[in-house]
C-alpha positions as CSV (number, residue, x, y, z in Angstrom):
1,M,156.1,138.6,49.5
2,N,155.7,135.3,47.8
3,K,152.1,134.5,46.8
4,Y,152.6,130.7,47.7
5,V,153.7,131.5,51.2
6,N,150.5,133.5,51.8
7,T,148.3,130.8,50.5
8,T,149.9,128.2,52.8
9,Q,149.5,130.5,55.8
10,K,145.8,131.1,54.9
11,S,145.1,127.4,54.5
12,S,146.8,126.5,57.8
13,R,144.8,129.3,59.6
14,I,141.6,127.9,58.0
15,S,142.4,124.3,59.1
16,I,143.1,125.5,62.6
17,Y,139.8,127.3,62.7
18,K,138.0,124.3,61.3
19,G,139.6,122.0,63.9
20,R,138.7,124.4,66.8
21,Y,135.1,124.7,65.4
22,K,134.7,120.9,65.3
23,F,136.1,120.5,68.8
24,K,133.8,123.2,70.2
25,R,130.8,121.7,68.4
26,K,131.6,118.2,69.9
27,A,132.2,119.8,73.4
28,V,128.8,121.6,73.2
29,V,127.0,118.4,72.1
30,A,128.7,116.3,74.9
31,G,127.8,119.0,77.4
32,F,124.1,118.9,76.4
33,V,124.1,115.1,76.6
34,I,125.6,115.2,80.1
35,I,123.1,117.9,81.3
36,F,120.1,116.0,80.0
37,A,121.3,112.8,81.6
38,L,121.8,114.6,84.9
39,F,118.3,116.1,84.7
40,G,116.8,112.7,83.9
41,I,118.5,111.1,86.9
42,L,117.4,114.0,89.2
43,F,113.9,113.9,87.9
44,S,113.6,110.1,88.4
45,L,115.0,110.4,92.0
46,Q,112.6,113.2,92.8
47,N,109.7,111.1,91.6
48,T,110.9,108.1,93.6
49,A,111.3,110.0,96.9
50,D,107.5,109.7,97.5
51,P,106.0,106.8,95.6
52,S,102.5,107.6,96.7
53,K,102.6,110.7,94.4
54,Q,102.4,108.4,91.4
55,G,100.4,105.6,93.0
56,Q,103.0,103.1,91.8
57,L,106.6,102.2,92.2
58,Q,109.2,104.1,90.2
59,A,112.4,102.8,88.6
60,F,115.7,103.0,90.5
61,V,114.1,102.2,93.9
62,D,113.2,98.9,95.4
63,L,110.3,99.5,97.8
64,F,110.8,96.7,100.3
65,A,114.0,95.8,102.1
66,V,113.8,92.6,104.1
67,T,116.6,91.3,106.3
68,V,116.6,87.8,107.8
69,Y,119.0,86.5,110.4
70,A,121.0,83.3,110.1
71,A,121.2,80.9,113.0
72,D,124.4,82.5,114.1
73,G,122.7,85.9,114.2
74,N,124.3,87.4,111.1
75,P,122.0,89.5,109.0
76,I,121.2,88.5,105.4
77,V,119.8,91.2,103.2
78,V,117.3,89.6,100.9
79,K,117.5,90.4,97.2
80,P,114.4,90.2,95.0
81,N,114.0,86.9,93.0
82,V,117.0,85.3,94.7
83,Q,116.5,82.2,96.9
84,F,117.8,82.7,100.5
85,L,118.3,80.2,103.3
86,M,116.2,80.8,106.4
87,G,117.7,77.8,108.2
88,D,116.2,75.1,110.2
89,Y,113.9,75.7,113.1
90,R,113.3,73.6,116.2
91,M,111.9,75.1,119.3
92,T,114.5,73.2,121.4
93,N,117.6,74.6,119.7
94,S,116.5,78.1,118.9
95,R,117.4,81.4,120.6
96,A,114.3,83.1,119.1
97,P,110.6,82.1,118.9
98,G,110.7,82.0,115.1
99,F,112.6,83.3,112.0
100,P,113.3,87.0,112.5
101,M,112.6,89.4,109.7
102,L,113.4,93.1,109.7
103,I,111.0,94.7,107.1
104,T,111.2,98.3,105.7
105,A,109.3,99.9,102.9
106,V,110.5,103.2,101.4
107,G,107.9,106.0,101.8
108,S,105.4,104.0,103.8
109,N,104.0,104.4,107.3
110,E,102.5,101.0,107.7
111,I,103.1,97.5,106.4
112,Q,100.5,94.7,106.5
113,V,102.1,91.3,106.9
114,S,100.0,88.1,106.4
115,V,101.0,84.4,106.1
116,T,99.2,81.4,104.6
117,E,100.9,79.0,107.1
118,G,102.5,79.3,110.5
119,S,102.0,82.4,112.6
120,L,103.5,85.9,113.1
121,L,105.0,86.8,116.4
122,M,106.3,89.9,118.2
123,W,109.2,89.5,120.6
124,N,111.0,92.7,121.5
125,P,112.5,94.5,124.4
126,P,111.9,95.5,127.1
127,D,109.8,92.5,128.2
128,Y,110.8,89.8,125.7
129,H,107.4,88.1,126.0
130,V,106.3,86.3,122.9
131,Y,103.1,87.7,121.4
132,N,101.3,85.5,118.9
133,K,99.7,87.8,116.4
134,G,98.1,85.0,114.3
135,Q,98.3,85.1,110.5
136,K,97.9,88.9,110.0
137,L,99.9,91.8,111.5
138,A,100.2,95.5,111.0
139,I,103.7,96.9,111.6
140,E,105.6,100.1,111.1
141,T,108.5,100.2,108.6
142,G,111.7,99.0,110.3
143,D,110.0,96.7,112.8
144,T,111.3,93.2,113.4
145,I,108.8,90.4,113.4
146,Y,109.1,86.6,113.7
147,W,107.5,83.9,111.6
148,S,107.0,80.6,113.4
149,P,106.6,77.5,111.3
150,L,105.2,75.5,114.3
151,E,101.7,75.5,112.8
152,Y,103.2,74.8,109.3
153,R,101.1,72.1,107.7
154,S,101.9,72.2,103.9
155,E,105.2,72.3,102.0
156,D,105.0,75.9,101.1
157,C,103.9,79.2,102.6
158,Q,103.5,82.7,101.3
159,I,104.3,85.8,103.4
160,T,102.5,88.8,101.8
161,L,103.7,92.4,102.4
162,I,101.5,95.4,101.6
163,A,103.0,98.8,102.2
164,Y,100.7,101.8,102.9
165,K,101.2,105.5,103.0
166,N,98.2,107.5,104.3
167,N,95.9,104.5,103.8
168,Q,96.9,104.2,100.1
169,V,98.7,101.1,98.9
170,V,102.2,102.0,97.6
171,G,103.5,98.5,96.9
172,T,103.2,94.8,97.5
173,A,105.6,91.9,97.7
174,T,105.5,88.2,98.5
175,I,108.0,85.9,100.2
176,E,107.6,82.3,99.1
177,V,108.8,79.9,101.8
178,D,109.6,76.3,101.1
179,S,110.8,73.5,103.4
180,D,112.5,70.1,102.8
181,D,112.1,66.9,104.7
182,A,114.9,67.8,107.1
183,G,113.1,70.9,108.3
184,V,115.3,73.4,106.4
185,Y,113.4,76.5,105.2
186,T,114.3,78.7,102.2
187,G,112.6,81.8,100.9
188,K,112.4,84.0,97.9
189,L,111.2,87.6,97.8
190,L,109.0,88.4,94.8
191,E,108.3,92.1,94.5
192,G,104.9,93.1,93.1
193,K,103.8,96.4,92.0
């Protein structure tokens, strides 16, 4: 056999093995990166399932979910740090005793709601009587409450939300409410810790 043919065959085999080795090495590195990323995501989700374990909020989970309802009854999910329209409120043209808010807090069993202006109301089936709860109210996650601006004296109001799990604070948030001269109210949800 020709010695040049053997050398070419050997070098082509070596280059094939080098190419396979580089591909395998890249595949193994990519596999480890994917595995570590998945473990990181699973670990963070596990820690956020119960925020009271850490005593503070974790990344990837917003603690509070607040839904307000427009004048036509359509729900508006409030996003943190984004101004939302609450609408105008007049007792004579409203179907509800105030602005409805559905409030939930992940991992909590009680939410304390307090306001600096106006009053908090409960108005639910089966009796549909309006219950004025004043400026402080304890609710369960998922309850709907109403904020009435009828006792609203200043230009702004703060609605404070404090979530508890087994009597431990797991998070806070504030809704800043502003009004204009026409009686139109806007709010902004500011999440705390």
